[in-house]
C-alpha positions in Angstrom: 23.4 -9.0 -1.5 19.6 -7.9 -0.5 18.5 -11.3 -1.5 19.6 -14.8 -2.6 18.6 -17.8 -4.5 16.5 -20.1 -2.6 14.8 -17.7 0.1 11.2 -18.0 0.8 8.9 -15.6 -1.4 5.6 -14.1 -1.1 3.9 -11.8 -3.0 0.7 -9.7 -4.7 -0.2 -8.0 -7.7 -3.1 -6.1 -8.0 -4.4 -3.5 -11.1 -7.8 -2.5 -12.3 -8.2 -4.0 -15.6 -10.7 -1.3 -16.9 -7.7 1.5 -16.6 -4.9 -0.4 -18.4 -3.9 1.3 -21.7 -4.8 -0.5 -24.7 -2.5 -3.6 -25.8 0.6 -2.2 -27.7 1.5 -5.3 -28.9 -1.5 -6.7 -30.5 -0.5 -9.8 -32.0 -2.0 -13.0 -32.0 0.1 -14.6 -29.3 1.2 -11.7 -27.2 0.0 -8.7 -25.3 1.6 -5.8 -23.4 -0.6 -3.9 -21.3 0.7 -0.8 -19.1 -0.3 1.0 -16.2 0.1 4.1 -13.9 1.3 3.3 -10.4 -1.8 4.5 -8.8 -3.4 1.8 -10.9 -1.5 -1.2 -10.4 0.5 -2.0 -7.4 3.4 -5.2 -6.7 4.4 -6.1 -2.9 7.0 -9.0 -2.7 8.8 -10.2 0.4 11.9 -12.1 -0.1 13.5 -13.3 2.9 13.3 -10.5 5.5 13.1 -7.7 2.7 9.8 -6.1 1.2 9.5 -4.7 -1.6 6.8 -2.5 -2.5 5.9 -0.3 -5.8 5.8 3.7 -5.0 2.7 5.7 -6.7 4.9 7.1 -9.6 5.8 3.6 -10.9 5.7 2.4 -14.2 3.7 -0.6 -14.2 3.5 -3.1 -17.1 2.3 -7.3 -17.6 3.4 -8.8 -20.7 1.3 -11.6 -21.6 2.4 -14.6 -23.8 0.0 -17.3 -25.5 1.3 -20.2 -27.4 -1.6 -22.6 -28.1 1.0 -25.4 -29.0 3.6 -25.0 -26.4 1.4 -24.3 -23.0 4.5 -24.5 -20.7 6.1 -21.4 -22.4 2.9 -19.4 -21.8 4.0 -16.3 -19.5 2.9 -13.5 -17.3 5.7 -10.9 -16.9 4.8 -8.3 -14.1 7.2 -5.1 -14.1 7.0 -2.3 -11.6 9.9 0.3 -11.8 10.6 1.9 -8.2 10.1 0.4 -5.3 10.6 0.6 -1.5 12.9 -1.7 0.9 11.4 -2.6 4.1 8.8 0.5 3.8 11.3 3.1 2.7 13.4 4.0 0.0 16.3 1.8 -1.0 19.5 2.8 0.7 21.7 5.1 -1.1 19.2 5.7 -3.6 18.8 8.5 -5.3 16.8 10.5 -8.4 18.9 8.6 -10.9 18.6 5.2 -8.8 15.6 3.2 -8.6 14.9 -0.1 -7.8 13.2 -2.3 -10.4 11.1 -5.4 -9.4 10.1 -8.0 -12.2 8.2 -11.1 -11.6 8.1 -13.7 -14.3 5.4 -16.3 -14.2 3.4 -18.9 -15.8 -0.4 -19.0 -15.2 -2.1 -21.7 -17.6 -6.1 -20.9 -16.0 -5.2 -17.3 -16.6 -3.7 -17.5 -19.9 -7.0 -18.8 -21.8 -5.7 -15.8 -24.5 -3.1 -13.2 -24.8 -5.9 -11.0 -23.2 -5.1 -9.0 -19.8 -6.6 -11.3 -17.1 -9.2 -9.6 -15.4 -8.1 -10.5 -12.0 -4.6 -10.3 -11.0 -3.3 -14.2 -10.2 -2.4 -14.9 -6.7 1.4 -15.6 -7.0 1.4 -18.6 -4.6 -1.9 -20.3 -6.3 0.3 -21.3 -9.3 2.0 -25.1 -9.0 5.5 -24.6 -9.1 8.1 -26.0 -11.2 8.6 -27.2 -14.7 8.0 -23.9 -16.1 4.4 -24.0 -14.7 4.7 -21.7 -11.8 6.3 -18.9 -10.1 9.7 -19.0 -12.0 11.9 -16.1 -11.3 12.2 -12.8 -9.7 15.0 -9.9 -10.6 16.1 -7.3 -8.8 18.5 -4.6 -10.7 19.0 -1.0 -10.2 20.2 2.0 -12.6 22.4 4.6 -11.7 23.3 7.3 -13.9 21.6 5.6 -16.8 24.3 2.4 -16.2 23.5 -0.9 -14.6 24.9 -1.1 -11.2 23.6 -3.8 -9.1 21.5 -7.1 -10.1 20.2 -10.3 -8.7 18.5 -13.0 -10.5 17.6 -16.1 -9.4 14.9 -19.0 -9.2 13.2 -19.1 -6.0 12.4 -22.5 -4.5 9.4 -21.8 -2.1 6.5 -19.7 -1.9 4.5 -19.7 1.7 1.0 -20.8 1.2 -1.9 -18.5 2.1 -4.7 -19.7 4.3 -8.0 -20.1 3.0 -10.3 -17.1 4.5 -14.3 -18.1 5.0 -17.1 -16.3 6.3 -20.8 -17.0 7.4 -23.5 -14.8 9.0 -24.7 -16.3 12.7 -26.7 -14.3 14.8 -26.5 -10.7 13.2 -22.8 -11.2 12.9 -20.3 -12.0 10.1 -17.9 -14.5 11.3 -14.8 -14.4 9.4 -12.4 -17.7 10.1 -9.3 -19.5 8.8 -7.1 -22.4 10.0 -5.3 -22.3 13.4 -2.1 -23.7 11.4 -1.7 -20.5 9.6 -0.8 -18.3 12.7 0.9 -14.5 12.3 -2.2 -13.5 10.0 -3.8 -10.0 10.5 -7.3 -9.4 9.2 -7.9 -6.3 7.1 -10.9 -4.9 5.5 -12.0 -2.2 2.9 -14.7 -0.8 1.0 -12.6 -0.5 -2.5 -10.3 -3.2 -2.9 -9.1 -1.8 -6.2 -7.7 1.2 -4.6 -4.1 1.0 -3.1 -3.8 1.7 0.7 -7.3 1.4 1.3 -6.9 -1.8 3.8 -6.9 -1.3 7.2 -6.4 -3.8 10.1 -9.6 -4.7 12.1 -8.8 -4.4 16.0 -10.7 -7.6 17.1 -8.0 -9.9 18.1 -9.0 -13.8 16.7 -10.0 -16.3 19.0 -10.0 -20.0 18.5 -13.2 -22.0 17.4 -13.6 -25.3 16.6 -9.9 -25.5 15.1 -9.9 -22.3 13.3 -9.1 -18.6 14.2 -11.9 -16.4 14.2 -12.9 -13.1 14.5 -16.9 -11.6 14.8 -17.7 -8.4 12.5 -21.2 -6.5 12.9 -23.6 -6.7 9.9 -24.8 -3.5 7.9 -26.0 -2.3 4.6 -22.9 -1.5 3.6 -20.0 -3.6 1.0 -17.3 -4.6 3.0 -14.1 -6.7 1.7 -11.6 -8.6 4.0 -8.5 -10.2 3.7 -5.7 -11.9 5.8 -2.4 -10.3 5.4 1.2 -11.5 6.3 4.0 -9.3 5.1 2.4 -9.2 1.4 0.3 -12.4 1.0 -3.7 -11.8 1.1 -6.5 -14.3 1.3 -9.3 -12.6 0.3 -13.3 -12.9 1.2 -16.6 -10.8 0.5 
């Protein structure tokens, strides 16, 4: 199997809500929103395996809102076609794709059945009891038939460290705790565009118990994030 129950999982979902298709399920307690693969992206690491959507993906979000039973509220992210560790799934052909579905419950996001303006951070949910990251499903289709599948509740989500920023002596100081090693600082001028993030070459130093990187200040807009495999913490 590619993955198994109980593996550590990290992941991100990002999208531009302004380009989502109109709700195709406009009922009082549910909504269904579709994106092109260039307008919504999903990345997921399970164990040592990295899954990410591709530009030709068909991306969907299902929102269920039930005022009388908040535990059953849920977001279901689906992306058809993915890469494994940065490359095509071994043996995949034009008639075989890997689908990645993430089912979550985010009580803060689900004030209604409307599409959340910001994609919820998958590691920010309280875990367990139906109030958190619930299940991940992997399945492939070959010649229209179900060829391989995995479904299981994942027991852990690796926390992402907070990224803080302050200006001092004409420099932007970005810092995060030293108890979160292995993160790469990235930057972009346009965070909603897939593939726009680049690594900052500066190596962090340790100041006052935190990793710190100094960046020159200019008049342009810059966004920064920490990334370990697929888990970001964002600052502007």
